[in-house]
N, C-alpha and C positions, 0 to 999 in steps of 0.2 A: 472769762468767768461769768459772762452774762447768763449763760444757761443755768449755772449754779444759783445765781441770784433769783432767777425766775422760779426755780424749784423751791428755794428758801421762802420766797414770798407766798407761794401757794400753800404753805403749811397752814393748817387750821387748828386753833386751840379751842376745844369745845368744853364748856363747863356745864355739867348736869347734876351737880351734887347739891344736897340740901344742908349738909353739915361737914365741916372740915376739921382735921387735926393739924398740928404744926408739921409742915412738910420740910424735909431736908433736900428733896429733889426739886431743882428749879428747871422748868422746861426750857426757858430761854438760855440758861447756862448750858444745858445739855446740847441744844442746837448750836450754840456758839462754839463749844468745845469740839463738836463733830465737824463743824465747818473749818475750824482751825486745823484739824487733822487732815482734811482734804486739801487745804491750801499748802500746808507744810510738808505733807507726804502724799502727793498726788499719785494715784495708781496709773500704771502704764501696762498696756497689753499688746501682744503681737499675734497676728494671724498670717499664715502662709497659704496662698492659693496656688495649687499645683496644676500642671497641664493634664495629668491623669493620676489614677489612684495607685498604680504599681508600674514597675519598670523591668527591663532586662539589661543584663550587662552589655555595654556598648551604647546604650541609650544616653540621651541627655535629659536631665531633670530640669524643667523650667518652672520658675516660681516667682511670686510677687509677695512682698511683705507689706502688711497694713499695720500701722502703729496707732493705737487709740488710747485715750484716757479712760478714767474710771467710769465716765458716763457714755462711753463708746464714741465720743467726739474725736475727730482727728487730733493727734497729739504732736506738737512740735517740741516737746520736752527734750527728746534725744535725737541726735543727728547721725547716729551709727546704730546698726542692728547686727547681731551676731547669729549665724546659722551654722549648726553642727550636724553632721551625719554620723550616727553612732551605730556600730555593728551589734549583732546579737551577743557578742562577747563583751559588751559594755566598753568598747574602745572607740574613741573619736577617730574616724577614718578621714574626715575632712572638716576643717574649721574655716569658716568664711566670715569676712568682715565686709559689710556693705554700707555705702553712704545713704542716708535717708534724705530724700528731697521731696518737699511737699507732703510730708507724713507717710511716705511709702518708699519702698526700695524694690529692686528686682534683680534677679541673677539666674545663674544656671550652673549645673554640675554634670560633667561628662563621666559616666561610669566606666572608667578605664578597665579593660579585661585583665590587665596585669595587676590591678589593685583590688578589684571587687569580685566577690563570688556570690553564689546564690545564698539567700538567707533573709532573715527578718531584720530590717534596719529601722531606725527611728530618726526623725528629724526634730531637733530642738532649736528654738529661736528665742532670743531675749535681748534686752538692752542692758547697758552697764548699770543704769539706775535700778533695774529690776533685781540686781544682785543683792540689794538691801533687803529684799523679801524672801519668802520661801520659794524654792524651785518649783513648787506646784503651780505657781503663777506663770511659769514659762509655757510657751507653746510646745506641745509634744504631739507627734503623730507617727504611727507605725506605717512603714512602707515595705512591702515585699519586693524583693529583687530576684528575678530568675536568671538563668544562664542558658542561652541558646547557642552561643558561639562555640564553646568548648564542651557542650553537653554530649558526653560519650555514653552516659548511663542515666536512665530515668529511675528514680527510686520512690518508693512510698513505704511508710512504716506504720505499724499498728502495735500497740503495747497495752498491757494490762498488769497492774500490780496486785499482789496478793501476799498474805502472810501464812507461812507454813511452820507450825511449831514455834511461833513467836518470831521467826526470822523473815524479814521482808525479801520479796523476790519480784522482779519485773520480767514478765514473759514478752519477748519481742519477736515480731516477724517483719522482715524487710524484703520487699520485692525489688529485684533488679531486672531492668529491661534495657535493650539497646534503643537508640533514637527512633527506630522504626516500630518499636513496641514488642519486639521478639524477646521472650524470656532468656536471661543469661543463665542457662542450666549448667550444673556441675562445675561452677566457678569457685575457685578457692578464695576465701575472704579472711583477712586478718582483722582483729578488732581489739579495741581497748576501751575501758570505761574510766572516764575522768570525772572527778568530783572535787570541787574546791582546789583546782590546780594540782591534784594528786591522782596518780594511777591507782584505781581500786582493784582492777583485775584486767587481764588480757587473755587472748586466745585466738584460735583459728577455727574455721568452719567451712562448709561447702554448701552451695545452694542446691536445692532439689530440682526436679525436672521442670518445675514452674518458675525457676529463678528465685525461689524464696529461701532466705536464711532464717533459721529459728534459733533463738538464744534464750537462756535463762540467766539473768543477771542478778547477782546477790550482793548485799552489803550489810554492815552491822546495824545501820540505822536506815529507816525509811526516808528520812530527810536527805541522806546522802544520795540515794537513788533519784529522788525528785529533783535534786539540784545538779544531777549528773549530765554528762555529755557522752554520747557513744560515737566513737570514730571508727569507721570501717575502711579497709583498703582492699578493693576487689582486683584480682589478677585476671586480665583478659587473655584470650588465646594467643594474641601477638605479644605477650609478655609486658603489657602496659599495666600500670597500677593506677586505679581510679579511687580517689579518696572522697568519702561522703561523711558528713557530720550531722548528727541528730540530737537535739536536746531531749532529755527524758522528763521534762517538766510534767508534774501532776499525772503520773501514770497510775496512781492508786485511786480507785473510785472513792469519792467522798462527797459529802454534802454538809452545808452549814446554813444556819438561819439566824437572823437578827430581828429583834422586835423594836419598834419605834412608837411609843405612845404619842399621840398628838399633843403638842405643847411641851413635850419633854418627859413628863412623868404621868403615870396613871394615879388616880386618887380614889380612895375608898368611898363608895356610895355615889360616884359620879360616872354615868355611862359616857364612854368616849371611844373614839376610834384608835385602833392600834394598827399601824402599818407594819409590814414585814418584807424582808428581802431574803430569798433563798438563792444560794450559789452552789455550783458543782465544783469538781476538783480543778477545773481550769479557771475558776474565778468568774465564769459566766453565769447568768441567771438560769435557774433550773425550776421546772414545775414542781409544785408541792401542794398537798392537801392534808387535812387533818381535823382533829377535834380538840377543843379546849375543855379540860376537865378540872374540877375543884378537888379539895382534899379527899372527898368521899368517892371520887371517880365519876361524879355526875357531869354529864356533858352540858356546858353552859354556852358554848358557841362553836361554830365551825369556821374553817378557813380554806380558801383555795386561791392560788395565785392567778392573776389575770394578765400579767405581762412581764416577761423576762424575770420570773421568780418573784415579782412584786405583787402585793395584794393588801387588803385591809379587812378588818373585822371589828365588830363593836363588842365592848365588854364593860360591865358595871361591877368592879371588884367589891367584894363584901369584906367587912372587918373579920379578922381571924382566919381568913381563907388564903390559901396560896394556889396558884394555877400552873398547870402544865399543858404542853401541846404534844399530842400523840400524832406524829407526822409520817407521811409516806412520800418520798421524793420520786421524781419521774425516772431516776436511774435505778430504782428498786430498793434503795437504802431506807430503813426505818429508824426513826429516832424519837426519843422523848426529851423535850427541852422545857426547862422551867422558865416561866415568864418573869419579867422584871417585877419586883415587889411594889405594890401600890403604897402610896403615902397615906398615913393615917389622917393627916390634915393637909388640905391643899386646894388649889384653884386651877382650872383647866381652861385654856383658850382653844376654841374650835373655830375653824374657818371653812365656809362653803364658798367655792369659787365657780359656781355654775351660772350665776346671773351675769348677763353680758355687760351690765353697767355698774354693778356694785359688788364689793366684797361684803359678805354677810358674816358677822362675828357673833359667837355665842360664848359668854363667859360664865362658868359655873363653878361654885365652891361647895364643898361638903359642909355639913352642919358644924363640925368642929372648927374649921377655918373661918366660917362666917361668924360664929359666936365670938371668936377672938379678934376679928377685924371689922366688925360691923361699923358702918359710917366712916371708916377710914378711907382716905383718898388713894387712888391709884391712877396710873397713866397708861394709855395705849400709844405706842410710838411705832410708826411704820417707816422703814428706810429702804430705799432702792438705789442701787449702784453707789452706795456709800452716803447718799444724801437723805436727810430726814425730810420726808414729803408730807407727813401727817402726824399730828400729835393731839391727843384729847385727854382731858382730866375729868374724873368722875368719882363718886362715892359708892362704896359697897353698901347699898341700902336694901339689897335683896340677894338671895343666894344664887340667882341666875337671871341674866338679862341678855338681850340681843342688841346689836348695833350694826350699822352699815357704813361703809366708806366708799365714796365714789371712785371708780377706777381711773377716771380721768386725772386724778391727782398724781398718778404714777406713770412713768414711761414703760415701754415694753421691756420685760425682763423679770428677774426675781425680786420679790418684795419680802422683806423680813419684818414680821409683825411681832412686837414684844410687849408684854404686860409688866409694868414696873410697880413696886410698892412705893409708898410715899418717901421711904428712905433711899430710894434709888436702886433697890435690888431687883434684877430681872427674875421673875418667877415662872414665866411660861412664854413659849415662843413658837412661831409657826412660819414656815416658808411657803409662799405661793408664787405662781408664775402668772403674770398679767400679760395678755397678748392683745395688742391693739391692731387694727388694720394698718398695714405697712404704709408709712408716710411716703416713701419713694416707691413708685411703680416702674419696673423695668419691662420693656418689651423688645423683642428681637424679630426682625423681618428680613427675609431674603427675596431675591427676585423670582425664585422658583421654589417649589417644594421637592421636586425630583430632578436629579442631574445625571449626566453621564460621567464616566471616568475622565479625569483631567480637564473637566469643564470648569470655567470660572464661576465663583459664587460671589454675588454682590449682596452685602449684608449691612443693615443699619441697626444700631442700638439707640433706643430712645428712653430717656429718664424724665419722669414727671413727679413732682411733689404736690400732693393735693390737686392733681390735674393741671398743674402749672409746670411748664418746662423748667428744668433745673440743671445746673452744671454739676458734674460729678467726676469721681476718680474711680475707674473700674478696670477690670482685666477680663479677658475672654480666652477660652480654650475650646477648640473644636476637635473632637476625637471620633474615630470609628468605633461606635458602640458595639458592633458585631464582633470586632477583634478585641475590644477592651470591655468585656461585660463586668458589671459591678453592681452590688446591692446598694441602691441609693440610700437606704436607711442607715447603712454603716459609714457613710461618707462623713468627713469632717468639713463643715462649711463655715462661712463667715458668721452665719447666724448661730449655729451650734457652738462655735468657739467663743465668740464674744458674749453671748447671752447665757450659755450654760457652763461649758468647760472652765472658763476663766473665773467662774463664781462659786463652783461647787468643789468639794474635796473628792478625791478618789476617781476611779475608773467609771466612765459613763458608757454603757453598752448601747450601740446603735444610736448615736447622738442625733443624727439627722431624722430619725423616725418621728420626732416630735415636731418637725417643721415641714415634713414632706406630705403634702396633700392632707392637711389637718382636718380631722372630723371629731365628733363628740367622744369617741372612744380614746383617741389619741390625747385629747384634752384631759380626760380622766386618768390616763396612764401618766401624763406629765405631772398631774397632781400627786400621784403615787411616788414619783421620783422626788418631788419636793418633801414628801413625808419621810423618805428613807435615805436621802443623801445628805451628807454633812455640809454645812455652810462654812466658809472660810474667811469671811470679812473680819475686820478688827472688832474685838469684843467690847461691849459697852462698858464693862467694868474698867477696862484700860482707858477708855475715853473719859469717863468720869474722874479717874485718878490722874488725868493729864499725862498718862504714860504714852509715849510715842516711840515708834521703832528707831533703833540706832541707824544713823546714816553714815555708812562707810564709803559709799560710791556715789559720786556726783554725776548728774546727767552729762553725757558727752555732746559737746557742740561741734566737735571736729576731732580729727586724730591728733593726739598729743603725746609728747615724750618729756619726761622729767627725770631728774637725778641730782646728784651731788658732785661737786668738784672738790677734790681734796688734795692737799700737798702730800709729799712722800711720807711725812710723819703722821698722816691721818687727820690733820687739822683742816677744817673747811676753808676754802679759798673765797674771799669776798671780792666782788667786782671783777670776777674772772670773765673773760670774753670767750664765747663758744659759737661755733659755726656748724650748722647742720647742712649736709649736701646729700641729695638723692639724685645721682646722675641719670637714672632711667627716666625720671619724670622732670628732670631739669629744675628740681626744687632746691631753693637756697633760703636759709633763715639764720638770724643771729639772735643771741640771748646773752644776758648778763646774770651772774649769780648774785644772790642777796647776801646778807651778813652771815647766813648759815651755810653758804656755798651752794644753795639750791638754785637750779635753773629749770626752765620750762619752755618748750617749743610748742606753740599752739597752731591749729589748723594746718597740719602737715599734709601735703599731697604725696601719697605713697602708694604705688601699685603693688599688688601681691607679688611676692618673691623678689622684690627689689632690694638692692644693697644700699645701706645708708651709712654715713660716717659723720662723727662729731669730732671737731678739732678744738682744743682749748689752749688759751694762752693768757698771760697777764701782762701788765705794763713792764714787768722785769724779764719777761721771756716765756718759754714754753716747757722748760725742763722740770722734772721732779713733780709731776702732777698726775693724778689718777681721776678718771671719769667713771663714776659709778651710776649706772642707769637703773632707774626703778623698774621692777618687774611688773608685768600686767597680771591682773587677777582673772583667772578663768575658773568657772565652776567645775567641781568634780562630777563624775558620772554617777548618778544615783540610780536606785532601782526604778525600772520602767513601770510607771503607773498604768500604762496601757498594755502590760504583758498579757492579760487574758485574750486580747485580740490578735496575738501572734499566730501565724499560720504554721501548721506542722508539715504538711506535704505540699510545698510550693509548686513542685513540678505538676501536680495534678490540678491544683487550684488555678494556676496561670496557663493551663494547657493551650487554649485557643490563642492566647497572646504569644506564647513562646513558639508555637508553630509558625506564626507569621514572622516573628523575629528570626527564626532559623532560616527562613527563606530570604529575609531582608539582609542578613549578615552572612549568607552562605559563601559568597565570593571572598569576603574578607577572611572567613575561617579557613577556606581552602588555601588561600595564599599563605596564611600563617602556618598551616600544617605542612606545606610543601617546602618550606625553608630548611635547608640542610646545612648545618655548621660543621666545617671540616677542620677549623683551627683547633689547636691544642687548648684544652680547657684551662682557665686561669684558676689557680689554687685559691680557695676562699680562706680568708683570715679566720683564725679561731684561737681559743685560749691555749691550745697546744703549742702555739708559736712563741709563747712568752713564759719564761721561767717563773715569774712572779705569780703565775696562775696555775702552776703545777699542783697536782693533787686533786683538782676538780674532776668531776665525772667526765667520761669521754664525750657524752652527749649532754648538751644543755637542756634544761627543762623547757625553755622556749627560745626560739630564734626569730628575730625580726630582720627581714631583708630590707634593702634600701627603698624598695617600692612602697613599703608601708609609710614612708615619710614624705612621699610625693604630695606636694601642695601644703605641707606643714613647714612653717618658717622659724618656729621657736622650739629648740630641741627639748626643753623641759616640758613643753606642752605636748610635743610628739610622744614622749615617753609616758606622760600621764595618761594619754589616751590608748597607747598600744602595749605598754608593759604589763603583760598578763601576770597575775599573781603578786603584783607589787602595789603598794599604796603610797601616795605622795602626801606628806604632811610635815609641817614645821621645817620646810626647806630640806627635807631628806626623803629618801625612799626606804620603805620597810617591806618585809615579807608580809603580805596581807594576813595570812593565817596567824602569824606570830603577833602582828600588830593588834588584831582583833582580840587576842587573848590578854592584852594589856601590857605586853612586853614592848619596850621602845628602844630596840637596838637597830641602828640603821644598816642598810646594805652597803657593802664595799663597792665603790665605783672605780672602774679602770678605763683609761683611754689608751689604746694600743699598748697594753701591758703596764702602763704607769698609773699608779693610784692617784685619783683626783677627788676634790671635794664636790658635793652636789651643786654648790653655787657656781662651779666652773662649767657645768653642763651647758648653761646658756651661751657660753662662748663658742660652742660647737655649732657649725653650720650644718643643718640636717642633710642638705644635698651632698655634703662631703662625707657622709657616713655610708660605709659599705654594709655593715650589719651590726646587730646587737645580740649578745647572748645573755640569758637570764638563768641564774642558778639559784633555786629557792633553798638549797641547803648545800653545805660544804661537808661532805661525809667524813673526810680525813681531818678537817679543821685547820689545814695548813695556812689557808688564806685568812679565815675569820679570826683565828687565834692571834695572828700577827697584827691585825688591824683593829681587833676588838669589835668586830662587826658580825652581822648575821645575813648570809646570802651574798650573792655577787652579781653585779650588773657590769658587763664588759662591752665597751663600745670600740668598734674597729673602723678606722677611716679608710677611704679609698686610696689605693696605691697606683701610681702611673708607672708601668713597667719600663725600666731602663731609661727613664727620662731624667736628664741632668738637672740639678737644682740651679735655678737662675738667681740673679740678684733680686729680681722682683719677688721670687718665691721666698727668699730669705727675709725680705722686707715685710712680706705678709705674715711670715711666721713670728717675726720679732718687731711688731709695730712700735712706734714711739709711745711713751706713756701718755702723751697728751692727745693721742688719736684713738678713737674707739670706732671700729667697723662692726656692724651688726646687720642681721636680716630680720626685721620685725614683720609681724603680720600686717600686710597692707590691704587695700581695697581690691576685691576681685574685679577683673575686667568684665564689663557688661558686654554680652554677645547679642547679636541680632538673631532672632529665629529665622531660619532659612525657609522661605516659601517660594518654590519654583514657579515660573510663569511659562505656560505652554501656549506660546503665541503663534507658532508656525506648525504646519503639518508634520515637519520632521521632528520637532520637539514633542509632539503629541504621540509619536509612535516609537521613539527610541528609548532604550533602557527600561528600567522598571522602577516604580515609585510605590513602595509598600509602607510608607509612613502611616502610623496609627494616629499621631497628632498632626493634622494637616494645617492647623493654624493656631498660633499662640501670640497674643499681643497684651503685654502688661500696661500699655499706655492708651487705654480707652478713656479719653477725656471728652465728655459731652459738652457742647457749646451752649451759648445762651438760649438756643432753641431746643436744648435738651437732646441733640442728635450727634452721632458720629457714624460715618459710613466708611467702609473699607471693602477690599476685594482680595480673594485668594483662590487658589486652584485645588481641586480635589486630586487625589492620587489614583492608583490603579485598583485599590480595594473597593469592592462594592459592599453595600450594606446600609445600616442605619447610622446616621451621624448625629452627635450630641454637642450642641454649643452651650457652654456654661459661662454666664456672666455674673461676676460678683464685685462688690465694692460699696462705696458710700457717696452720698451727695456732699456738697461743701459744708453742710451742717452736721455731718456725721451720721445721718440716717442710713441704716444698713439695708441692703437689698441683694437679692439673688434671683436669677431667672434661667430657666432651661428651655432651649429651642431645639427642635429636631427636624432633619430632612433626610432624604434617601438618595443613594447613588445606585443606579441600575446599569 
């Protein structure tokens, strides 16, 4: 807490008033309450550094997690971090638990071709402690994944929405080409339009001579089309069916604009800045220009966006006047929008952030406000990263005056400047971004700037703080930039994540733009972002009222399992003895229950996919006892805040990368294609095999094969992430459409034709599941009327053909009541990045090495001299190579550095 105290001490209380009234706001009390909030509810952040910006099926994603506190200092609050990979259907395809060591963790994820397909995925990372706050604090990043292994068709789609006679229609054109780029002409294509898990329409068509399919999709409502998914099945000349899925998000051209008066509200008679943000149909910034007119149509100001739809203009609202903006957006749409109404009495805080050493403040009130508040005291409070760094008290002796605050009072990052009345009411506020010269300077050097293929690269990372060598915790990725091109402005970096995304609400377009080769224009654009983006720190009114967040989840210091031991009649068993055994990791622990029968195993060592068992007994024996294990809390999948950055035509965007991947994985793909299975197919289980499920539709709305549960160890969590059309709440599954309408009738759940409760699902081992069928409606009502339910979730376990049941099988089916066997989510196994060494002439000429990431190391720890050296070998790809180093020094100072070299 030493850093916090230093910031606290640096606060200055400046008195410039000549006359005071009785104040109800006490600055010392405000600072103490704010500090209490920081101490009792410390902020935690997570950032993931990836080896590259996008991937192909078959690749391995390498990443390192950095865990930081509210002031971006390394945080040792949590010892476990969770990382989820979420598909574009909002299902968790992989959930990982990683141990945190020295405030960081690292891991990897192989994109199995049997599990993953081409699409827009996102990665979410958080700690258990972060579940107490809003999910907007979680780390979120979009990642595109292409498919070069089984790519039989290359598609691209264009679409445009329109309304004809009041009815919405989306005109779609889809281009189909073979992997060599030849149009698939005259091919038959079946299609269906899905929206909110229901089929809206379906049909068939034929591609033209250029391989283009043209469709006109209709629906009752525009929103249904915008939320829809188009699924097509193309029939090839050799009778194969190739499925493609296209989201129809935002196909209707549109534009919107919001206005943000500086300080929060405009005031009559006070000339002030008004920021604005214009967005198009995809949620991205869009150019706009226009005129501001008064009631009489007189032009009083003009506006024009200067960066990603953002801009600013000045306006002095007059009493009795209202104002409108006549706008022309860059997509051709014209709109007239009414500006926010100005207050008849008020005060405005304006901040100028162009001076390198001081923040310049101007506080202006109109005559009405000044007359009512003359000589009353008010306060200026400036807070950064949750800490109050500056506070000043003054009297309103003039309607306008200026002040300055030294920037060295604040760390690099967002500062919140607030003006309070004497009663403690915040009346005007402004965000500014203060950028100091980086404390830590990273440099990377290699023994050469130009190399040949498969030659060794000797590299050294050096870290200095204020020109003094410093120890630090960093990670490095070296990729072939020619094969992995990417716009650096769109990257998510440790700087943009910790300094911007974790502090502001909503989607931030091109976050690294503000940190990449900074100049005066980018500083001005960053100030526009501060004017137009919402802040999400704890509100002052809650601090003053001593209102703190509810704490339901404590920081994890290790893996822990808890539960209750009960007798057969349901009463808790006191002083019961329990033993936890994890054979795979040779872990063993003992625990005793308390007076309420509660037990707890702490610091469990459990690898992922490992089986664990708990055995209970008392002094009188082990009969007639039940072990009830507490469930783990996992966040639901919410709307993707970064949805505007999703890619529509992944095949086209990732073309250079997928071409390399196709060459890289060609041998594997050929081997997979040449396998011929001659054995008789095994009949898949379905609801048709069970009388209790008779009457359901012949085809389920959704079917989940066992591959979907690979890597998932808790069945209820598997279904939460993969069960399309269902919502999990209050320990039950509901049909999402019905649940959202307010009706709370749960889904009927069956295991191999036998009805079970939702709580029993956690007893099912995911690896033992063959498939799951989901029925969002029961047309005949034979099942739902019987059980008083709505919808059906049917789980089928794997069957071993003609295998006799052994005594061991029976024991597993009917375990003793005092024994509980389960498969919890464990720690994923850390893998080493494979970096081949070409030491001999034979090794330098054999095989092919088409890796795009030639080096990844999450453990770059600079020594007391600030250095770490290492060596790796290039592959066979020529081109420009980019080395990216990110991390922090031991004091939490952030740093990032890019180094480039060539391979000829």
